[in-house]
C-alpha positions in Angstrom: 115.7 96.1 98.1 118.4 95.3 100.6 120.6 98.3 101.2 123.6 96.4 99.9 121.9 95.3 96.7 123.0 97.3 93.7 125.4 97.8 90.8 128.3 100.1 91.2 127.8 103.8 90.6 129.2 104.9 87.4 129.3 108.7 87.2 130.4 108.9 83.6 127.1 107.4 82.6 125.0 109.5 85.1 122.1 111.8 84.2 120.2 114.4 86.3 117.1 116.2 85.1 117.6 120.0 84.6 118.3 121.7 87.9 119.4 118.5 89.7 123.1 117.8 90.3 124.8 114.5 89.0 126.4 112.5 91.6 130.2 112.9 91.4 131.1 109.5 93.1 133.6 107.2 91.6 132.6 104.3 93.9 130.4 103.5 96.7 131.1 102.4 100.3 129.6 99.3 101.9 126.6 101.2 103.1 124.0 103.2 101.3 124.5 106.8 100.1 121.7 109.1 101.0 121.5 112.2 98.7 119.6 115.1 100.5 118.5 117.2 97.7 116.9 119.9 99.8 114.9 122.4 97.7 115.8 120.3 94.6 113.9 117.4 96.0 110.7 118.3 94.1 111.5 115.8 91.3 108.3 114.7 89.6 107.5 111.0 89.5 108.2 111.1 85.7 111.6 112.8 86.4 112.5 110.3 89.0 111.5 107.2 86.7 113.6 108.9 83.9 116.6 109.4 86.2 116.5 105.7 87.3 116.1 104.5 83.7 119.1 106.5 82.4 121.2 105.4 85.4 120.3 101.7 85.1 123.6 100.7 86.8 122.3 102.3 90.0 119.8 100.9 92.5 118.0 103.9 93.8 115.0 104.5 96.3 113.2 107.7 97.0 112.0 108.6 100.5 108.7 110.4 101.1 110.8 113.5 101.8 112.5 113.3 98.4 115.9 112.1 99.5 117.6 109.6 97.1 119.0 106.4 98.5 121.7 104.8 96.3 122.7 101.2 97.3 126.1 99.5 96.7 126.3 96.0 95.1 125.0 92.9 97.0 127.5 90.6 98.4 127.5 87.1 96.9 125.9 85.5 99.9 123.1 88.1 100.0 122.5 87.5 96.3 122.2 83.7 96.9 119.8 84.3 99.7 117.6 86.6 97.7 117.7 84.0 94.9 116.3 81.4 97.2 113.5 83.8 98.4 112.4 84.9 95.1 112.7 81.5 93.5 110.3 80.0 96.2 107.8 82.9 95.8 107.9 82.6 92.0 107.2 78.7 92.2 104.2 79.3 94.6 102.9 82.3 92.5 102.9 80.3 89.2 100.8 77.5 91.0 98.4 79.9 92.8 97.7 82.2 89.7 95.9 84.8 91.9 98.6 87.4 91.8 102.0 88.4 90.5 105.4 88.2 92.2 108.3 90.7 91.9 111.9 90.6 92.5 114.2 93.5 94.0 114.6 95.2 90.7 110.9 96.4 90.7 110.0 99.8 92.2 106.7 100.8 93.6 105.4 104.4 94.3 103.7 104.4 97.7 100.8 106.6 98.6 103.0 108.7 100.8 105.3 109.5 97.7 108.2 107.2 98.5 109.4 104.9 95.9 110.7 101.5 97.3 112.1 98.3 96.0 111.5 95.4 98.4 113.5 92.3 98.1 110.5 90.3 97.0 106.8 91.4 96.7 103.5 90.1 95.5 100.3 91.8 94.3 96.9 90.4 93.9 96.0 90.1 90.1 92.9 92.3 90.4 94.8 95.2 91.7 97.6 94.8 89.1 95.0 94.5 86.3 93.4 97.8 87.4 96.6 99.7 86.5 97.0 101.3 83.1 99.7 100.1 80.8 101.7 103.3 81.4 101.5 102.8 85.1 102.8 99.2 84.8 105.6 100.4 82.7 106.7 102.9 85.3 107.0 102.6 89.1 103.5 101.1 89.7 101.5 103.5 91.9 100.6 101.1 94.7 101.9 99.3 97.7 102.2 95.5 97.3 100.1 93.3 99.2 103.1 91.4 100.5 106.6 92.6 100.9 109.9 91.1 102.2 113.1 92.8 103.2 116.2 90.6 103.5 118.7 92.1 106.0 122.4 92.1 104.8 125.4 92.8 107.1 125.5 96.5 106.1 121.8 97.2 106.6 120.7 99.1 109.7 118.0 97.2 111.5 116.3 100.4 112.6 116.1 101.6 109.0 114.6 98.3 107.8 112.1 98.3 110.6 111.0 101.8 109.6 110.6 100.7 106.0 108.5 97.7 107.1 106.1 100.1 109.1 106.1 102.4 106.1 104.8 99.5 103.8 102.1 98.6 106.4 101.1 102.2 106.9 100.7 102.6 103.2 98.5 99.5 102.5 100.6 96.3 102.7 98.7 93.4 104.2 101.7 91.3 105.2 105.5 92.0 105.6 108.4 90.0 106.5 111.9 91.3 107.8 114.2 88.4 107.6 117.5 88.7 109.4 119.8 85.8 108.5 122.6 86.9 110.9 120.2 86.7 113.9 118.2 83.7 112.4 115.0 85.6 113.0 111.9 86.8 111.1 109.8 89.8 112.1 106.3 89.6 110.9 104.2 92.8 110.3 100.6 93.1 109.8 98.2 96.0 109.9 96.8 96.9 113.3 99.3 94.5 115.1 102.6 94.9 116.8 105.5 93.1 114.9 105.8 89.4 115.9 109.4 88.2 116.3 110.1 84.5 115.5 113.4 83.1 116.4 115.1 80.4 114.4 112.1 79.3 112.4 112.7 76.4 109.9 109.9 77.7 107.8 107.3 80.5 107.8 103.9 80.6 106.3 102.0 83.6 104.7 98.4 82.6 105.3 95.9 84.2 104.8 97.3 86.8 102.5 99.2 84.2 100.3 97.3 81.0 101.0 99.6 78.0 101.2 102.8 79.8 100.7 105.5 78.6 103.0 109.0 79.8 102.8 111.8 77.3 103.6 114.5 79.3 105.4 117.2 76.7 105.3 119.2 78.3 102.5 118.5 81.8 103.7 119.8 81.1 107.2 122.8 79.1 106.2 
């Protein structure tokens, strides 16, 4: 999930599990809000999922240290770019049928304990089918095979690069960091240094997603 992609924080509808403070914030700034919970950060996975479900107007990630990251709403141009990204991935996934695609509203619990919501993701069907129904209905306990982060104007490039490294270290086989402002894509693969591609018209995801080619025209406009 881009760090400007979220709904407004509404404290009147907020909920915190017993022992956790609710966020007394009436509106969010243009950049993400990081809540350092300190000794209160030992929220269980079930507590965190319930917290998110009862605060559905929020968009929240959790770091491996237990900090909560609350994101403000996406700008209209970021929303349009993400629509193009997920639409193209969805069209390819329906034709390919070897896996499932996900948009930025889906959360995944990584092996290091972080819960992340990439802007787009794809998981091989056999890995998804190996999950229980309860695991699928919560934040699935796995790292997607393929992840995409789409940078917005308020996103820190260093923070996004750290997230991409986290995905790869936790099992992702391919990651794209797309920077529309710089018209650049950074490609992440296990065991390799990131590859920077300047001003590509398209980018392919072989061999992880065979035949998937993302047209960047709308995303870079």
